[in-house]
VEXFIZA-387594 format. One record per atom (N, C-alpha, C, O): x, y, z; residue in three letters. Coordinates in steps of 0.05 Angstrom, whole numbers, plus 5000, padded with zeros to 4 digits. Layout:
XYZALA/...
This chain:
231011251412MET/229111441409MET/230511631428MET/231511561449MET/230611771423LYS/232612081440LYS/230912271459LYS/231612291482LYS/229212381453LYS/227612631466LYS/225012391465LYS/224412191451LYS/223912591493ARG/220512481493ARG/219112781497ARG/218912951479ARG/218812791509VAL/218513151518VAL/219513381504VAL/221813381512VAL/219313561490THR/220613711480THR/220514011491THR/222314171488THR/216814101512GLY/216514341523GLY/213614281528GLY/212414071524GLY/212614541537ILE/210714521544ILE/208714681518ILE/208914911511ILE/206514451504GLY/205014571498GLY/201114711504GLY/198914761496GLY/202114691513GLY/199114781530GLY/198514741559GLY/199414541570GLY/197214891571LEU/195714971598LEU/192514951595LEU/191215091580LEU/191714781609PHE/189314691601PHE/187114681625PHE/187314471640PHE/184614901633PHE/184414811668PHE/181014971653PHE/181015091632PHE/178914941665LYS/175714931671LYS/175115221689LYS/175715311711LYS/174215261674THR/172115531697THR/170015541694THR/169115451673THR/168915621707LYS/166315721715LYS/164315921683LYS/162215881670LYS/166616171682ASN/164816291654ASN/168316341637ASN/170216471647ASN/168216221617LEU/169216221596LEU/170616561591LEU/173016611591LEU/168716731589SER/169116901580SER/170117161595SER/171117371587SER/169417041627THR/169817231638THR/172617201648THR/173717411656THR/173916971649THR/176416821657THR/178816961628THR/181117051633THR/177816961608LYS/179517111583LYS/179117351587LYS/181217441577LYS/177817531595ASP/177517811596ASP/179117901622ASP/180318121623ASP/179117771637TRP/180317791662TRP/183917801662TRP/185517941674TRP/184017571643TYR/187917541636TYR/188317701619TYR/190517791616TYR/185917781600LYS/186418001577LYS/187718241590LYS/189918351588LYS/184618321610LYS/185918581614LYS/188018631639LYS/189018851639LYS/188618481658HIS/189918511679HIS/193118341668HIS/195018341684HIS/193318261652LEU/195018051646LEU/197218041611LEU/199417961601LEU/195118151607GLY/195918291578GLY/195618101559GLY/196518181537GLY/194217791559PHE/193817571541PHE/191817621518PHE/189317651519PHE/193617611497ASN/191917611476ASN/188717451472ASN/188917201470ASN/187617511471THR/186017281482THR/183917211448THR/183017391434THR/183716991444ASP/180416871423ASP/180116661430ASP/180916571451ASP/178816521410ASP/177216341423ASP/177716151438ASP/176816061459ASP/179916071421TYR/181315801443TYR/183415891465TYR/184915721473TYR/183716211478GLY/184516221496GLY/186416421488GLY/185416641482GLY/189316401487SER/192316531478SER/194716251478SER/195116021488SER/196116501457THR/197916261445THR/199916441444THR/200216581424THR/201516441462PHE/203916441465PHE/207316371445PHE/207816131442PHE/208816531436TRP/210016411407TRP/213616421426TRP/214016561445TRP/215316231415TRP/217816271424TRP/219316141404TRP/218516021384TRP/221316161411LYS/223616031396LYS/225015851403LYS/226515901422LYS/225315611391ASP/226715281412ASP/230515311408ASP/231015551413ASP/231915231404GLN/235115221405GLN/235515331379GLN/237215501372GLN/233215161360GLU/235015251333GLU/233715391321GLU/233915411296GLU/232115541335GLY/230715921329GLY/229215771305GLY/229615871283GLY/227615541307ASN/224315531299ASN/223015561314ASN/223215511338ASN/220215711294ASN/218115781318ASN/216015491330ASN/215015271321ASN/216015651353CYS/214315461372CYS/211115601382CYS/210915851381CYS/209515481390SER/207815531410SER/208215381442SER/209915231452SER/205915531450THR/205015431481THR/202615611487THR/202615851492THR/200115411485GLN/197715531479GLN/196015471511GLN/195715251520GLN/195415631519TRP/193515681549TRP/192115741542TRP/192315961530TRP/189315611543SER/185115561548SER/184415411573SER/184915191582SER/182815641583PRO/181515521594PRO/178715331582PRO/178515291558PRO/177415271596PHE/175615011575PHE/173215131605PHE/173615251626PHE/170415031589PRO/168415041604PRO/169114891634PRO/171214761637PRO/167214931656GLU/167214761675GLU/165514471675GLU/165714281691GLU/163814491651ASP/162714231648ASP/164614031625ASP/163913791626ASP/166614081607THR/167913921594THR/168313711604THR/168613651627THR/168513521576LYS/168913281589LYS/171913131569LYS/172512891566LYS/173213361558TYR/176013291564TYR/177713211564TYR/179213111547TYR/177613251594TYR/179413141611TYR/179712831624TYR/181712731635TYR/176612701618GLN/175912501618GLN/178212381608GLN/179612491591GLN/179212051623PRO/178012091654PRO/178112131677PRO/176812051696PRO/180912341675SER/181812481699SER/178712641702SER/176912711686SER/179412661733LYS/177612831752LYS/178013071756LYS/176213221763LYS/181613231750LYS/182013411753LYS/181113571735LYS/180613501712LYS/180513911747ASP/180014091734ASP/183014291715ASP/183614521710ASP/183714101714PHE/187014251685PHE/188113931673PHE/188013691677PHE/189414161655MET/189613731639MET/193013961625MET/193414201619MET/194513751627PHE/198713841614PHE/197413841597PHE/195313721595PHE/198914011573ASN/199813841541ASN/202913931534ASN/203714161532ASN/204313711532TYR/206713671521TYR/207013601496TYR/205613441485TYR/209413741484ARG/210713821460ARG/212813451461ARG/214613351474ARG/211313391441VAL/213313171436VAL/215013091406VAL/214513171384VAL/216412981412GLU/218012991375GLU/217612571374GLU/218412401390GLU/215812511346ASN/214912281346ASN/213212061362ASN/213711841372ASN/210312291356LEU/208112131381LEU/208111881371LEU/207611721389LEU/208511721343VAL/207811441342VAL/208611271356VAL/207311121370VAL/212811291348GLU/213211131364GLU/213311231396GLU/213311041412GLU/213211491406LEU/212411421440LEU/210411241446LEU/210811041459LEU/208111311435LEU/205911141452LEU/206310921447LEU/205210771463LEU/207810781428LYS/208810541431LYS/210510481451LYS/210310251459LYS/212310631461ILE/213910551478ILE/213210581510ILE/214510511530ILE/210710721506LEU/210010771533LEU/208110521538LEU/208010391559LEU/206810491518LYS/205210261519LYS/205810071535LYS/204809971555LYS/209510011511GLU/210909771530GLU/211009751554GLU/210309541565GLU/212110061571GLU/212110091589GLU/210110101624GLU/210510121648GLU/208210051608GLY/206210001618GLY/203710221621GLY/201410161627GLY/204310411618VAL/202810701608VAL/200610661597VAL/200210491580VAL/199010801605THR/195610751611THR/195410991586THR/195911231589THR/194310821559ILE/193811111538ILE/191211201534ILE/192011231511ILE/189211261533VAL/187411441533VAL/186411551496VAL/187111721480VAL/184711331498GLY/183111231463GLY/185711311439GLY/187911211439GLY/184911491422GLU/186011341388GLU/188311581391GLU/187511761406GLU/191111631379MET/191411871363MET/189712051349MET/188011981333MET/189912131352LYS/187912421329LYS/190312591308LYS/191512761321LYS/191012581287GLU/191512831268GLU/189913041255GLU/187713011244GLU/191313251258TYR/190213461245TYR/193113551224TYR/195413461221TYR/191213831213GLU/193214031198GLU/195414191219GLU/196914361208GLU/195714131252TYR/197614291259TYR/199014191286TYR/199614311307TYR/199613791272GLY/199913541296GLY/197713341297GLY/195313351292GLY/199713121308LYS/198112871332LYS/198312911352LYS/200312941365LYS/195412911363PHE/194712891386PHE/194612561405PHE/193312371398PHE/195812551422GLY/195312271435GLY/195412331461GLY/197012501467GLY/193312201487TRP/192912171508TRP/194811931531TRP/195711711522TRP/195011961544ILE/196511731568ILE/194811901596ILE/193612111593ILE/195211751627LEU/194111781649LEU/197411691661LEU/199011501661LEU/197111961670ASP/199911811686ASP/199611701719ASP/197411661730ASP/201211681727ASN/200711491750ASN/198711611773ASN/198311471793ASN/197611811772GLU/194911981789GLU/193111911778GLU/191211841792GLU/192911911750GLY/190811821733GLY/189712091715GLY/187912101699GLY/191512291724ASN/191312501709ASN/191812501677ASN/193912451665ASN/189212581665LYS/190512601645LYS/192412751623LYS/191612981617LYS/194212681613ILE/196012861592ILE/194712811564ILE/193212641554ILE/195913061557GLU/195313111520GLU/199213061505GLU/201113201510GLU/199012901493LEU/201612971490LEU/201312991453LEU/199912841440LEU/203413261441TRP/202513301418TRP/205513281407TRP/207513321420TRP/205313221380GLU/206813311369GLU/207513621339GLU/207513501318GLU/207813771336PRO/206514051335PRO/207614041299PRO/209413891290PRO/206014231287ILE/206414291262ILE/206414651273ILE/204314781273ILE/208414741281ASP/208015021292ASP/207515181270ASP/206215381275ASP/208615141236GLN/207715301212GLN/205715381211GLN/205015621208GLN/203715091217ALA/200315091205ALA/198815461221ALA/197015601211ALA/200815511251PHE/199315721259PHE/200416051246PHE/199516271252PHE/202815991224LEU/203216171220LEU/202616331198LEU/203416561197LEU/
């Protein structure tokens, strides 16, 4: 397996008021916000369309558990099935089962400090 992480897929954080936070980022930083936050489009070295998601979550979200942090990083990866197998063999804690959607595959791990990390094998074309 050559590559593991290929880029940042998303930045997720907890907020006390979703709509106020999204409105603030829209007004002051020009984010094009929607129900999920804001999607940033870019091209990789081969010229493929890629995206990075910025998403505030409600303060009481359980999505980051078992981590107790107010944030979670999402990393873009290649071949999630193989990567999860390798990470498990290396002793990395896998959280839950891999899930597959029309926009990609998702898996979750814990880093050395117990931070939950979301791994995403994207299908960027699903967003175009």
